Every structure is written in structure tokens, then in C-alpha cells.
PDB file with SEQRES, HELIX, SHEET and CRYST1 records, atoms N, CA, C and O in Angstrom:
SEQRES   1 A   87  UNK UNK UNK UNK UNK UNK UNK UNK UNK UNK UNK UNK UNK          
SEQRES   2 A   87  UNK UNK UNK UNK UNK UNK UNK UNK UNK UNK UNK UNK UNK          
SEQRES   3 A   87  UNK UNK UNK UNK UNK UNK UNK UNK UNK UNK UNK UNK UNK          
SEQRES   4 A   87  UNK UNK UNK UNK UNK UNK UNK UNK UNK UNK UNK UNK UNK          
SEQRES   5 A   87  UNK UNK UNK UNK UNK UNK UNK UNK UNK UNK UNK UNK UNK          
SEQRES   6 A   87  UNK UNK UNK UNK UNK UNK UNK UNK UNK UNK UNK UNK UNK          
SEQRES   7 A   87  UNK UNK UNK UNK UNK UNK UNK UNK UNK                          
HELIX    1 AA1 UNK A   12  UNK A   38  1                                  27    
HELIX    2 AA2 UNK A   43  UNK A   60  1                                  18    
HELIX    3 AA3 UNK A   65  UNK A   68  1                                   4    
HELIX    4 AA4 UNK A   69  UNK A   73  3                                   5    
HELIX    5 AA5 UNK A   74  UNK A   83  1                                  10    
CRYST1    1.000    1.000    1.000  90.00  90.00  90.00 P 1           1          
ATOM      1  N   UNK A   1     -19.719  47.255 -84.553  1.00  0.00           N  
ATOM      2  CA  UNK A   1     -20.430  46.567 -85.598  1.00  0.00           C  
ATOM      3  C   UNK A   1     -19.547  46.491 -86.837  1.00  0.00           C  
ATOM      4  O   UNK A   1     -19.147  47.521 -87.378  1.00  0.00           O  
ATOM      5  N   UNK A   2     -19.243  45.283 -87.288  1.00  0.00           N  
ATOM      6  CA  UNK A   2     -18.394  45.092 -88.462  1.00  0.00           C  
ATOM      7  C   UNK A   2     -19.294  44.897 -89.671  1.00  0.00           C  
ATOM      8  O   UNK A   2     -20.091  43.960 -89.725  1.00  0.00           O  
ATOM      9  N   UNK A   3     -19.156  45.802 -90.649  1.00  0.00           N  
ATOM     10  CA  UNK A   3     -20.012  45.750 -91.842  1.00  0.00           C  
ATOM     11  C   UNK A   3     -19.204  45.300 -93.062  1.00  0.00           C  
ATOM     12  O   UNK A   3     -19.652  45.456 -94.198  1.00  0.00           O  
ATOM     13  N   UNK A   4     -18.038  44.754 -92.830  1.00  0.00           N  
ATOM     14  CA  UNK A   4     -17.221  44.335 -93.969  1.00  0.00           C  
ATOM     15  C   UNK A   4     -17.775  43.061 -94.601  1.00  0.00           C  
ATOM     16  O   UNK A   4     -18.126  42.100 -93.915  1.00  0.00           O  
ATOM     17  N   UNK A   5     -17.839  43.088 -95.892  1.00  0.00           N  
ATOM     18  CA  UNK A   5     -18.266  41.906 -96.643  1.00  0.00           C  
ATOM     19  C   UNK A   5     -17.012  41.137 -97.022  1.00  0.00           C  
ATOM     20  O   UNK A   5     -15.936  41.722 -97.155  1.00  0.00           O  
ATOM     21  N   UNK A   6     -17.147  39.834 -97.195  1.00  0.00           N  
ATOM     22  CA  UNK A   6     -15.968  39.072 -97.645  1.00  0.00           C  
ATOM     23  C   UNK A   6     -15.513  39.593 -99.002  1.00  0.00           C  
ATOM     24  O   UNK A   6     -16.322  39.915 -99.872  1.00  0.00           O  
ATOM     25  N   UNK A   7     -14.234  39.663 -99.150  1.00  0.00           N  
ATOM     26  CA  UNK A   7     -13.649  40.163-100.429  1.00  0.00           C  
ATOM     27  C   UNK A   7     -13.850  39.147-101.515  1.00  0.00           C  
ATOM     28  O   UNK A   7     -13.503  37.978-101.347  1.00  0.00           O  
ATOM     29  N   UNK A   8     -14.414  39.581-102.647  1.00  0.00           N  
ATOM     30  CA  UNK A   8     -14.672  38.705-103.752  1.00  0.00           C  
ATOM     31  C   UNK A   8     -13.417  38.599-104.615  1.00  0.00           C  
ATOM     32  O   UNK A   8     -12.730  39.594-104.843  1.00  0.00           O  
ATOM     33  N   UNK A   9     -13.126  37.410-105.085  1.00  0.00           N  
ATOM     34  CA  UNK A   9     -12.024  37.191-105.984  1.00  0.00           C  
ATOM     35  C   UNK A   9     -12.570  37.192-107.395  1.00  0.00           C  
ATOM     36  O   UNK A   9     -13.539  36.491-107.688  1.00  0.00           O  
ATOM     37  N   UNK A  10     -11.962  37.968-108.270  1.00  0.00           N  
ATOM     38  CA  UNK A  10     -12.379  38.058-109.651  1.00  0.00           C  
ATOM     39  C   UNK A  10     -11.461  37.196-110.509  1.00  0.00           C  
ATOM     40  O   UNK A  10     -10.252  37.145-110.286  1.00  0.00           O  
ATOM     41  N   UNK A  11     -12.044  36.526-111.482  1.00  0.00           N  
ATOM     42  CA  UNK A  11     -11.270  35.694-112.399  1.00  0.00           C  
ATOM     43  C   UNK A  11     -10.520  36.573-113.380  1.00  0.00           C  
ATOM     44  O   UNK A  11     -10.871  37.737-113.573  1.00  0.00           O  
ATOM     45  N   UNK A  12      -9.501  36.026-113.993  1.00  0.00           N  
ATOM     46  CA  UNK A  12      -8.746  36.734-115.000  1.00  0.00           C  
ATOM     47  C   UNK A  12      -9.638  37.200-116.124  1.00  0.00           C  
ATOM     48  O   UNK A  12      -9.476  38.300-116.653  1.00  0.00           O  
ATOM     49  N   UNK A  13     -10.594  36.340-116.489  1.00  0.00           N  
ATOM     50  CA  UNK A  13     -11.531  36.682-117.573  1.00  0.00           C  
ATOM     51  C   UNK A  13     -12.411  37.868-117.177  1.00  0.00           C  
ATOM     52  O   UNK A  13     -12.642  38.757-117.997  1.00  0.00           O  
ATOM     53  N   UNK A  14     -12.903  37.901-115.944  1.00  0.00           N  
ATOM     54  CA  UNK A  14     -13.736  39.037-115.503  1.00  0.00           C  
ATOM     55  C   UNK A  14     -12.935  40.312-115.497  1.00  0.00           C  
ATOM     56  O   UNK A  14     -13.445  41.361-115.890  1.00  0.00           O  
ATOM     57  N   UNK A  15     -11.717  40.252-115.072  1.00  0.00           N  
ATOM     58  CA  UNK A  15     -10.816  41.423-115.082  1.00  0.00           C  
ATOM     59  C   UNK A  15     -10.578  41.913-116.494  1.00  0.00           C  
ATOM     60  O   UNK A  15     -10.632  43.114-116.757  1.00  0.00           O  
ATOM     61  N   UNK A  16     -10.312  40.976-117.416  1.00  0.00           N  
ATOM     62  CA  UNK A  16     -10.083  41.341-118.822  1.00  0.00           C  
ATOM     63  C   UNK A  16     -11.331  42.000-119.421  1.00  0.00           C  
ATOM     64  O   UNK A  16     -11.228  43.006-120.123  1.00  0.00           O  
ATOM     65  N   UNK A  17     -12.537  41.416-119.136  1.00  0.00           N  
ATOM     66  CA  UNK A  17     -13.765  41.972-119.670  1.00  0.00           C  
ATOM     67  C   UNK A  17     -14.010  43.381-119.148  1.00  0.00           C  
ATOM     68  O   UNK A  17     -14.402  44.271-119.902  1.00  0.00           O  
ATOM     69  N   UNK A  18     -13.778  43.578-117.863  1.00  0.00           N  
ATOM     70  CA  UNK A  18     -13.934  44.904-117.234  1.00  0.00           C  
ATOM     71  C   UNK A  18     -12.997  45.902-117.914  1.00  0.00           C  
ATOM     72  O   UNK A  18     -13.397  47.014-118.256  1.00  0.00           O  
ATOM     73  N   UNK A  19     -11.756  45.489-118.103  1.00  0.00           N  
ATOM     74  CA  UNK A  19     -10.744  46.374-118.742  1.00  0.00           C  
ATOM     75  C   UNK A  19     -11.208  46.730-120.155  1.00  0.00           C  
ATOM     76  O   UNK A  19     -11.095  47.888-120.555  1.00  0.00           O  
ATOM     77  N   UNK A  20     -11.719  45.781-120.908  1.00  0.00           N  
ATOM     78  CA  UNK A  20     -12.153  46.066-122.266  1.00  0.00           C  
ATOM     79  C   UNK A  20     -13.357  47.020-122.294  1.00  0.00           C  
ATOM     80  O   UNK A  20     -13.462  47.864-123.183  1.00  0.00           O  
ATOM     81  N   UNK A  21     -14.261  46.881-121.314  1.00  0.00           N  
ATOM     82  CA  UNK A  21     -15.386  47.826-121.229  1.00  0.00           C  
ATOM     83  C   UNK A  21     -14.888  49.235-120.890  1.00  0.00           C  
ATOM     84  O   UNK A  21     -15.403  50.221-121.417  1.00  0.00           O  
ATOM     85  N   UNK A  22     -13.906  49.324-120.025  1.00  0.00           N  
ATOM     86  CA  UNK A  22     -13.330  50.633-119.674  1.00  0.00           C  
ATOM     87  C   UNK A  22     -12.660  51.261-120.887  1.00  0.00           C  
ATOM     88  O   UNK A  22     -12.843  52.451-121.145  1.00  0.00           O  
ATOM     89  N   UNK A  23     -11.889  50.482-121.634  1.00  0.00           N  
ATOM     90  CA  UNK A  23     -11.221  51.005-122.834  1.00  0.00           C  
ATOM     91  C   UNK A  23     -12.248  51.447-123.850  1.00  0.00           C  
ATOM     92  O   UNK A  23     -12.093  52.500-124.469  1.00  0.00           O  
ATOM     93  N   UNK A  24     -13.310  50.651-124.036  1.00  0.00           N  
ATOM     94  CA  UNK A  24     -14.359  51.029-124.986  1.00  0.00           C  
ATOM     95  C   UNK A  24     -15.022  52.342-124.613  1.00  0.00           C  
ATOM     96  O   UNK A  24     -15.255  53.197-125.468  1.00  0.00           O  
ATOM     97  N   UNK A  25     -15.327  52.497-123.330  1.00  0.00           N  
ATOM     98  CA  UNK A  25     -15.958  53.748-122.878  1.00  0.00           C  
ATOM     99  C   UNK A  25     -15.016  54.922-123.044  1.00  0.00           C  
ATOM    100  O   UNK A  25     -15.445  55.978-123.509  1.00  0.00           O  
ATOM    101  N   UNK A  26     -13.770  54.784-122.688  1.00  0.00           N  
ATOM    102  CA  UNK A  26     -12.786  55.866-122.845  1.00  0.00           C  
ATOM    103  C   UNK A  26     -12.682  56.295-124.305  1.00  0.00           C  
ATOM    104  O   UNK A  26     -12.650  57.488-124.609  1.00  0.00           O  
ATOM    105  N   UNK A  27     -12.630  55.318-125.202  1.00  0.00           N  
ATOM    106  CA  UNK A  27     -12.545  55.671-126.631  1.00  0.00           C  
ATOM    107  C   UNK A  27     -13.807  56.379-127.102  1.00  0.00           C  
ATOM    108  O   UNK A  27     -13.738  57.330-127.881  1.00  0.00           O  
ATOM    109  N   UNK A  28     -14.944  55.921-126.635  1.00  0.00           N  
ATOM    110  CA  UNK A  28     -16.203  56.576-127.002  1.00  0.00           C  
ATOM    111  C   UNK A  28     -16.266  58.005-126.502  1.00  0.00           C  
ATOM    112  O   UNK A  28     -16.693  58.906-127.224  1.00  0.00           O  
ATOM    113  N   UNK A  29     -15.838  58.212-125.257  1.00  0.00           N  
ATOM    114  CA  UNK A  29     -15.807  59.571-124.674  1.00  0.00           C  
ATOM    115  C   UNK A  29     -14.841  60.426-125.463  1.00  0.00           C  
ATOM    116  O   UNK A  29     -15.197  61.540-125.847  1.00  0.00           O  
ATOM    117  N   UNK A  30     -13.633  59.953-125.723  1.00  0.00           N  
ATOM    118  CA  UNK A  30     -12.638  60.743-126.456  1.00  0.00           C  
ATOM    119  C   UNK A  30     -13.154  61.078-127.856  1.00  0.00           C  
ATOM    120  O   UNK A  30     -13.046  62.222-128.299  1.00  0.00           O  
ATOM    121  N   UNK A  31     -13.707  60.099-128.547  1.00  0.00           N  
ATOM    122  CA  UNK A  31     -14.249  60.358-129.888  1.00  0.00           C  
ATOM    123  C   UNK A  31     -15.388  61.376-129.843  1.00  0.00           C  
ATOM    124  O   UNK A  31     -15.437  62.290-130.667  1.00  0.00           O  
ATOM    125  N   UNK A  32     -16.288  61.225-128.900  1.00  0.00           N  
ATOM    126  CA  UNK A  32     -17.435  62.108-128.791  1.00  0.00           C  
ATOM    127  C   UNK A  32     -16.997  63.536-128.445  1.00  0.00           C  
ATOM    128  O   UNK A  32     -17.566  64.501-128.955  1.00  0.00           O  
ATOM    129  N   UNK A  33     -15.993  63.668-127.586  1.00  0.00           N  
ATOM    130  CA  UNK A  33     -15.539  65.002-127.262  1.00  0.00           C  
ATOM    131  C   UNK A  33     -14.863  65.669-128.487  1.00  0.00           C  
ATOM    132  O   UNK A  33     -15.030  66.865-128.723  1.00  0.00           O  
ATOM    133  N   UNK A  34     -14.110  64.880-129.245  1.00  0.00           N  
ATOM    134  CA  UNK A  34     -13.500  65.404-130.463  1.00  0.00           C  
ATOM    135  C   UNK A  34     -14.591  65.799-131.476  1.00  0.00           C  
ATOM    136  O   UNK A  34     -14.510  66.850-132.110  1.00  0.00           O  
ATOM    137  N   UNK A  35     -15.585  64.959-131.610  1.00  0.00           N  
ATOM    138  CA  UNK A  35     -16.697  65.229-132.517  1.00  0.00           C  
ATOM    139  C   UNK A  35     -17.382  66.545-132.161  1.00  0.00           C  
ATOM    140  O   UNK A  35     -17.626  67.389-133.022  1.00  0.00           O  
ATOM    141  N   UNK A  36     -17.683  66.699-130.883  1.00  0.00           N  
ATOM    142  CA  UNK A  36     -18.352  67.939-130.437  1.00  0.00           C  
ATOM    143  C   UNK A  36     -17.448  69.153-130.695  1.00  0.00           C  
ATOM    144  O   UNK A  36     -17.911  70.182-131.188  1.00  0.00           O  
ATOM    145  N   UNK A  37     -16.170  69.027-130.360  1.00  0.00           N  
ATOM    146  CA  UNK A  37     -15.239  70.157-130.503  1.00  0.00           C  
ATOM    147  C   UNK A  37     -15.003  70.556-131.931  1.00  0.00           C  
ATOM    148  O   UNK A  37     -14.823  71.739-132.221  1.00  0.00           O  
ATOM    149  N   UNK A  38     -15.000  69.602-132.829  1.00  0.00           N  
ATOM    150  CA  UNK A  38     -14.576  69.849-134.213  1.00  0.00           C  
ATOM    151  C   UNK A  38     -15.689  69.963-135.211  1.00  0.00           C  
ATOM    152  O   UNK A  38     -15.443  70.358-136.351  1.00  0.00           O  
ATOM    153  N   UNK A  39     -16.901  69.636-134.838  1.00  0.00           N  
ATOM    154  CA  UNK A  39     -18.034  69.622-135.781  1.00  0.00           C  
ATOM    155  C   UNK A  39     -18.837  70.897-135.645  1.00  0.00           C  
ATOM    156  O   UNK A  39     -18.867  71.535-134.593  1.00  0.00           O  
ATOM    157  N   UNK A  40     -19.479  71.243-136.730  1.00  0.00           N  
ATOM    158  CA  UNK A  40     -20.416  72.389-136.720  1.00  0.00           C  
ATOM    159  C   UNK A  40     -21.766  71.825-136.336  1.00  0.00           C  
ATOM    160  O   UNK A  40     -22.596  71.512-137.190  1.00  0.00           O  
ATOM    161  N   UNK A  41     -21.974  71.700-135.022  1.00  0.00           N  
ATOM    162  CA  UNK A  41     -23.263  71.171-134.542  1.00  0.00           C  
ATOM    163  C   UNK A  41     -23.838  72.168-133.567  1.00  0.00           C  
ATOM    164  O   UNK A  41     -23.126  73.020-133.037  1.00  0.00           O  
ATOM    165  N   UNK A  42     -25.121  72.059-133.334  1.00  0.00           N  
ATOM    166  CA  UNK A  42     -25.798  72.939-132.397  1.00  0.00           C  
ATOM    167  C   UNK A  42     -25.570  72.431-130.975  1.00  0.00           C  
ATOM    168  O   UNK A  42     -25.142  71.294-130.779  1.00  0.00           O  
ATOM    169  N   UNK A  43     -25.856  73.274-129.986  1.00  0.00           N  
ATOM    170  CA  UNK A  43     -25.739  72.777-128.606  1.00  0.00           C  
ATOM    171  C   UNK A  43     -26.685  71.593-128.324  1.00  0.00           C  
ATOM    172  O   UNK A  43     -26.357  70.702-127.539  1.00  0.00           O  
ATOM    173  N   UNK A  44     -27.843  71.597-128.965  1.00  0.00           N  
ATOM    174  CA  UNK A  44     -28.792  70.523-128.771  1.00  0.00           C  
ATOM    175  C   UNK A  44     -28.230  69.209-129.346  1.00  0.00           C  
ATOM    176  O   UNK A  44     -28.371  68.143-128.747  1.00  0.00           O  
ATOM    177  N   UNK A  45     -27.598  69.314-130.510  1.00  0.00           N  
ATOM    178  CA  UNK A  45     -26.990  68.113-131.103  1.00  0.00           C  
ATOM    179  C   UNK A  45     -25.831  67.613-130.210  1.00  0.00           C  
ATOM    180  O   UNK A  45     -25.666  66.409-130.014  1.00  0.00           O  
ATOM    181  N   UNK A  46     -25.059  68.525-129.691  1.00  0.00           N  
ATOM    182  CA  UNK A  46     -23.977  68.134-128.784  1.00  0.00           C  
ATOM    183  C   UNK A  46     -24.544  67.424-127.555  1.00  0.00           C  
ATOM    184  O   UNK A  46     -23.979  66.427-127.105  1.00  0.00           O  
ATOM    185  N   UNK A  47     -25.634  67.916-127.017  1.00  0.00           N  
ATOM    186  CA  UNK A  47     -26.245  67.305-125.867  1.00  0.00           C  
ATOM    187  C   UNK A  47     -26.778  65.909-126.226  1.00  0.00           C  
ATOM    188  O   UNK A  47     -26.735  65.008-125.388  1.00  0.00           O  
ATOM    189  N   UNK A  48     -27.266  65.718-127.420  1.00  0.00           N  
ATOM    190  CA  UNK A  48     -27.718  64.388-127.842  1.00  0.00           C  
ATOM    191  C   UNK A  48     -26.554  63.406-127.933  1.00  0.00           C  
ATOM    192  O   UNK A  48     -26.706  62.225-127.623  1.00  0.00           O  
ATOM    193  N   UNK A  49     -25.387  63.901-128.361  1.00  0.00           N  
ATOM    194  CA  UNK A  49     -24.187  63.062-128.390  1.00  0.00           C  
ATOM    195  C   UNK A  49     -23.838  62.635-126.949  1.00  0.00           C  
ATOM    196  O   UNK A  49     -23.517  61.472-126.704  1.00  0.00           O  
ATOM    197  N   UNK A  50     -23.903  63.567-126.020  1.00  0.00           N  
ATOM    198  CA  UNK A  50     -23.596  63.243-124.612  1.00  0.00           C  
ATOM    199  C   UNK A  50     -24.591  62.237-124.081  1.00  0.00           C  
ATOM    200  O   UNK A  50     -24.205  61.314-123.364  1.00  0.00           O  
ATOM    201  N   UNK A  51     -25.839  62.388-124.407  1.00  0.00           N  
ATOM    202  CA  UNK A  51     -26.866  61.449-123.943  1.00  0.00           C  
ATOM    203  C   UNK A  51     -26.595  60.047-124.522  1.00  0.00           C  
ATOM    204  O   UNK A  51     -26.782  59.041-123.838  1.00  0.00           O  
ATOM    205  N   UNK A  52     -26.160  59.996-125.770  1.00  0.00           N  
ATOM    206  CA  UNK A  52     -25.823  58.681-126.373  1.00  0.00           C  
ATOM    207  C   UNK A  52     -24.654  58.032-125.658  1.00  0.00           C  
ATOM    208  O   UNK A  52     -24.654  56.820-125.440  1.00  0.00           O  
ATOM    209  N   UNK A  53     -23.662  58.821-125.292  1.00  0.00           N  
ATOM    210  CA  UNK A  53     -22.514  58.259-124.554  1.00  0.00           C  
ATOM    211  C   UNK A  53     -22.977  57.811-123.156  1.00  0.00           C  
ATOM    212  O   UNK A  53     -22.581  56.747-122.680  1.00  0.00           O  
ATOM    213  N   UNK A  54     -23.799  58.612-122.518  1.00  0.00           N  
ATOM    214  CA  UNK A  54     -24.325  58.251-121.199  1.00  0.00           C  
ATOM    215  C   UNK A  54     -25.099  56.911-121.286  1.00  0.00           C  
ATOM    216  O   UNK A  54     -24.958  56.043-120.425  1.00  0.00           O  
ATOM    217  N   UNK A  55     -25.896  56.774-122.320  1.00  0.00           N  
ATOM    218  CA  UNK A  55     -26.694  55.574-122.494  1.00  0.00           C  
ATOM    219  C   UNK A  55     -25.795  54.369-122.718  1.00  0.00           C  
ATOM    220  O   UNK A  55     -26.044  53.298-122.165  1.00  0.00           O  
ATOM    221  N   UNK A  56     -24.759  54.533-123.517  1.00  0.00           N  
ATOM    222  CA  UNK A  56     -23.834  53.426-123.770  1.00  0.00           C  
ATOM    223  C   UNK A  56     -23.081  53.066-122.508  1.00  0.00           C  
ATOM    224  O   UNK A  56     -22.848  51.889-122.232  1.00  0.00           O  
ATOM    225  N   UNK A  57     -22.697  54.076-121.737  1.00  0.00           N  
ATOM    226  CA  UNK A  57     -22.008  53.794-120.456  1.00  0.00           C  
ATOM    227  C   UNK A  57     -22.913  53.004-119.507  1.00  0.00           C  
ATOM    228  O   UNK A  57     -22.437  52.120-118.795  1.00  0.00           O  
ATOM    229  N   UNK A  58     -24.196  53.312-119.490  1.00  0.00           N  
ATOM    230  CA  UNK A  58     -25.120  52.602-118.641  1.00  0.00           C  
ATOM    231  C   UNK A  58     -25.275  51.133-119.074  1.00  0.00           C  
ATOM    232  O   UNK A  58     -25.491  50.244-118.250  1.00  0.00           O  
ATOM    233  N   UNK A  59     -25.161  50.913-120.368  1.00  0.00           N  
ATOM    234  CA  UNK A  59     -25.220  49.527-120.872  1.00  0.00           C  
ATOM    235  C   UNK A  59     -23.927  48.764-120.505  1.00  0.00           C  
ATOM    236  O   UNK A  59     -23.976  47.589-120.141  1.00  0.00           O  
ATOM    237  N   UNK A  60     -22.803  49.434-120.604  1.00  0.00           N  
ATOM    238  CA  UNK A  60     -21.526  48.814-120.302  1.00  0.00           C  
ATOM    239  C   UNK A  60     -21.341  48.575-118.806  1.00  0.00           C  
ATOM    240  O   UNK A  60     -20.750  47.577-118.394  1.00  0.00           O  
ATOM    241  N   UNK A  61     -21.855  49.503-118.000  1.00  0.00           N  
ATOM    242  CA  UNK A  61     -21.672  49.449-116.543  1.00  0.00           C  
ATOM    243  C   UNK A  61     -23.002  49.662-115.853  1.00  0.00           C  
ATOM    244  O   UNK A  61     -23.236  50.745-115.317  1.00  0.00           O  
ATOM    245  N   UNK A  62     -23.891  48.667-115.843  1.00  0.00           N  
ATOM    246  CA  UNK A  62     -25.203  48.823-115.217  1.00  0.00           C  
ATOM    247  C   UNK A  62     -25.088  49.215-113.746  1.00  0.00           C  
ATOM    248  O   UNK A  62     -24.274  48.674-112.999  1.00  0.00           O  
ATOM    249  N   UNK A  63     -25.918  50.162-113.359  1.00  0.00           N  
ATOM    250  CA  UNK A  63     -25.938  50.572-111.965  1.00  0.00           C  
ATOM    251  C   UNK A  63     -24.828  51.541-111.567  1.00  0.00           C  
ATOM    252  O   UNK A  63     -24.705  51.886-110.392  1.00  0.00           O  
ATOM    253  N   UNK A  64     -24.031  51.976-112.513  1.00  0.00           N  
ATOM    254  CA  UNK A  64     -22.898  52.884-112.199  1.00  0.00           C  
ATOM    255  C   UNK A  64     -23.104  54.270-112.788  1.00  0.00           C  
ATOM    256  O   UNK A  64     -22.136  54.952-113.124  1.00  0.00           O  
ATOM    257  N   UNK A  65     -24.351  54.690-112.915  1.00  0.00           N  
ATOM    258  CA  UNK A  65     -24.670  56.009-113.493  1.00  0.00           C  
ATOM    259  C   UNK A  65     -23.976  57.125-112.764  1.00  0.00           C  
ATOM    260  O   UNK A  65     -23.515  58.081-113.387  1.00  0.00           O  
ATOM    261  N   UNK A  66     -23.893  57.027-111.472  1.00  0.00           N  
ATOM    262  CA  UNK A  66     -23.257  58.081-110.675  1.00  0.00           C  
ATOM    263  C   UNK A  66     -21.795  58.272-111.012  1.00  0.00           C  
ATOM    264  O   UNK A  66     -21.275  59.386-110.956  1.00  0.00           O  
ATOM    265  N   UNK A  67     -21.140  57.192-111.358  1.00  0.00           N  
ATOM    266  CA  UNK A  67     -19.731  57.275-111.758  1.00  0.00           C  
ATOM    267  C   UNK A  67     -19.568  58.088-113.044  1.00  0.00           C  
ATOM    268  O   UNK A  67     -18.652  58.902-113.162  1.00  0.00           O  
ATOM    269  N   UNK A  68     -20.470  57.855-114.010  1.00  0.00           N  
ATOM    270  CA  UNK A  68     -20.421  58.628-115.256  1.00  0.00           C  
ATOM    271  C   UNK A  68     -20.649  60.086-114.961  1.00  0.00           C  
ATOM    272  O   UNK A  68     -19.957  60.952-115.496  1.00  0.00           O  
ATOM    273  N   UNK A  69     -21.636  60.370-114.094  1.00  0.00           N  
ATOM    274  CA  UNK A  69     -21.921  61.780-113.746  1.00  0.00           C  
ATOM    275  C   UNK A  69     -20.730  62.427-113.062  1.00  0.00           C  
ATOM    276  O   UNK A  69     -20.459  63.606-113.292  1.00  0.00           O  
ATOM    277  N   UNK A  70     -20.032  61.709-112.253  1.00  0.00           N  
ATOM    278  CA  UNK A  70     -18.876  62.245-111.524  1.00  0.00           C  
ATOM    279  C   UNK A  70     -17.678  62.465-112.422  1.00  0.00           C  
ATOM    280  O   UNK A  70     -17.001  63.487-112.310  1.00  0.00           O  
ATOM    281  N   UNK A  71     -17.401  61.511-113.321  1.00  0.00           N  
ATOM    282  CA  UNK A  71     -16.172  61.578-114.132  1.00  0.00           C  
ATOM    283  C   UNK A  71     -16.344  62.308-115.450  1.00  0.00           C  
ATOM    284  O   UNK A  71     -15.487  63.110-115.819  1.00  0.00           O  
ATOM    285  N   UNK A  72     -17.426  62.055-116.170  1.00  0.00           N  
ATOM    286  CA  UNK A  72     -17.527  62.536-117.531  1.00  0.00           C  
ATOM    287  C   UNK A  72     -18.447  63.744-117.751  1.00  0.00           C  
ATOM    288  O   UNK A  72     -18.160  64.576-118.611  1.00  0.00           O  
ATOM    289  N   UNK A  73     -19.524  63.856-117.008  1.00  0.00           N  
ATOM    290  CA  UNK A  73     -20.454  64.948-117.190  1.00  0.00           C  
ATOM    291  C   UNK A  73     -19.739  66.326-117.073  1.00  0.00           C  
ATOM    292  O   UNK A  73     -19.978  67.196-117.910  1.00  0.00           O  
ATOM    293  N   UNK A  74     -18.882  66.538-116.068  1.00  0.00           N  
ATOM    294  CA  UNK A  74     -18.196  67.832-115.978  1.00  0.00           C  
ATOM    295  C   UNK A  74     -17.322  68.117-117.220  1.00  0.00           C  
ATOM    296  O   UNK A  74     -17.250  69.257-117.680  1.00  0.00           O  
ATOM    297  N   UNK A  75     -16.669  67.088-117.749  1.00  0.00           N  
ATOM    298  CA  UNK A  75     -15.831  67.306-118.938  1.00  0.00           C  
ATOM    299  C   UNK A  75     -16.714  67.729-120.122  1.00  0.00           C  
ATOM    300  O   UNK A  75     -16.385  68.680-120.830  1.00  0.00           O  
ATOM    301  N   UNK A  76     -17.810  67.040-120.333  1.00  0.00           N  
ATOM    302  CA  UNK A  76     -18.708  67.397-121.430  1.00  0.00           C  
ATOM    303  C   UNK A  76     -19.278  68.777-121.235  1.00  0.00           C  
ATOM    304  O   UNK A  76     -19.362  69.549-122.190  1.00  0.00           O  
ATOM    305  N   UNK A  77     -19.676  69.110-120.008  1.00  0.00           N  
ATOM    306  CA  UNK A  77     -20.252  70.440-119.743  1.00  0.00           C  
ATOM    307  C   UNK A  77     -19.241  71.554-120.084  1.00  0.00           C  
ATOM    308  O   UNK A  77     -19.575  72.552-120.723  1.00  0.00           O  
ATOM    309  N   UNK A  78     -18.005  71.345-119.633  1.00  0.00           N  
ATOM    310  CA  UNK A  78     -16.968  72.368-119.895  1.00  0.00           C  
ATOM    311  C   UNK A  78     -16.762  72.537-121.407  1.00  0.00           C  
ATOM    312  O   UNK A  78     -16.703  73.662-121.904  1.00  0.00           O  
ATOM    313  N   UNK A  79     -16.652  71.415-122.138  1.00  0.00           N  
ATOM    314  CA  UNK A  79     -16.452  71.482-123.562  1.00  0.00           C  
ATOM    315  C   UNK A  79     -17.585  72.198-124.252  1.00  0.00           C  
ATOM    316  O   UNK A  79     -17.340  73.060-125.096  1.00  0.00           O  
ATOM    317  N   UNK A  80     -18.821  71.867-123.920  1.00  0.00           N  
ATOM    318  CA  UNK A  80     -19.976  72.505-124.540  1.00  0.00           C  
ATOM    319  C   UNK A  80     -20.063  73.964-124.196  1.00  0.00           C  
ATOM    320  O   UNK A  80     -20.371  74.791-125.054  1.00  0.00           O  
ATOM    321  N   UNK A  81     -19.791  74.298-122.930  1.00  0.00           N  
ATOM    322  CA  UNK A  81     -19.812  75.702-122.511  1.00  0.00           C  
ATOM    323  C   UNK A  81     -18.753  76.504-123.247  1.00  0.00           C  
ATOM    324  O   UNK A  81     -19.016  77.636-123.652  1.00  0.00           O  
ATOM    325  N   UNK A  82     -17.556  75.943-123.431  1.00  0.00           N  
ATOM    326  CA  UNK A  82     -16.496  76.680-124.113  1.00  0.00           C  
ATOM    327  C   UNK A  82     -16.811  76.801-125.608  1.00  0.00           C  
ATOM    328  O   UNK A  82     -16.642  77.870-126.195  1.00  0.00           O  
ATOM    329  N   UNK A  83     -17.264  75.711-126.216  1.00  0.00           N  
ATOM    330  CA  UNK A  83     -17.537  75.747-127.651  1.00  0.00           C  
ATOM    331  C   UNK A  83     -18.633  76.723-128.019  1.00  0.00           C  
ATOM    332  O   UNK A  83     -18.529  77.429-129.022  1.00  0.00           O  
ATOM    333  N   UNK A  84     -19.690  76.770-127.211  1.00  0.00           N  
ATOM    334  CA  UNK A  84     -20.835  77.583-127.532  1.00  0.00           C  
ATOM    335  C   UNK A  84     -20.881  78.871-126.719  1.00  0.00           C  
ATOM    336  O   UNK A  84     -21.912  79.541-126.659  1.00  0.00           O  
ATOM    337  N   UNK A  85     -19.754  79.212-126.094  1.00  0.00           N  
ATOM    338  CA  UNK A  85     -19.629  80.466-125.307  1.00  0.00           C  
ATOM    339  C   UNK A  85     -20.778  80.606-124.329  1.00  0.00           C  
ATOM    340  O   UNK A  85     -21.452  81.635-124.281  1.00  0.00           O  
ATOM    341  N   UNK A  86     -20.992  79.557-123.552  1.00  0.00           N  
ATOM    342  CA  UNK A  86     -22.080  79.574-122.577  1.00  0.00           C  
ATOM    343  C   UNK A  86     -21.568  79.879-121.186  1.00  0.00           C  
ATOM    344  O   UNK A  86     -22.296  79.706-120.208  1.00  0.00           O  
ATOM    345  N   UNK A  87     -20.351  80.322-121.080  1.00  0.00           N  
ATOM    346  CA  UNK A  87     -19.752  80.625-119.761  1.00  0.00           C  
ATOM    347  C   UNK A  87     -20.299  81.848-119.136  1.00  0.00           C  
ATOM    348  O   UNK A  87     -19.887  82.216-118.036  1.00  0.00           O  
TER     349      UNK A  87                                                      
END                                                                             
């Protein structure tokens, strides 16, 4: 049984837009991690920052919530655990 779908060709514009969304999310994640690391905030405030990033990622990449959980959630968890000595 062959379950391969025909390969879709993406336009240059679609590729550019995807790249810009990736860059925007990376900058947001980097900024948020720096903010959490360097600010005097509570663990709850840090978690709200993470939720805001997660929400923005969902808007940028609808239906890709699992990818955020796989790539970024562990990074944020480690940072919050280290900052607030939750290890």
C-alpha cells in the first residue's frame, strides 16, 4: 500500500514567508529567555512569559503546537528550573 502524497511545490514567496515566521519566533524565544534569565520575576511571571510565547507560536504556525512543545518547552523548563532552583 503506497501512502505517499504528491510532493507540493512551494513558491519563493511562501518559502520567504515561512522563513520570516521562523526568524520572528526564534527572536521572540531568545528575547523571552533573556528576559526570564535577567529579570527579577517570580516563577509564575516567567510561566506567563512562556505561555505568551507559546500563544504567539501557535498564531505563527497553526496546528504545529507539538513542534513548540518538542523544541522550546524543554529549554524554557530548564531555564526556569535553574533560575528558581527548582531542580
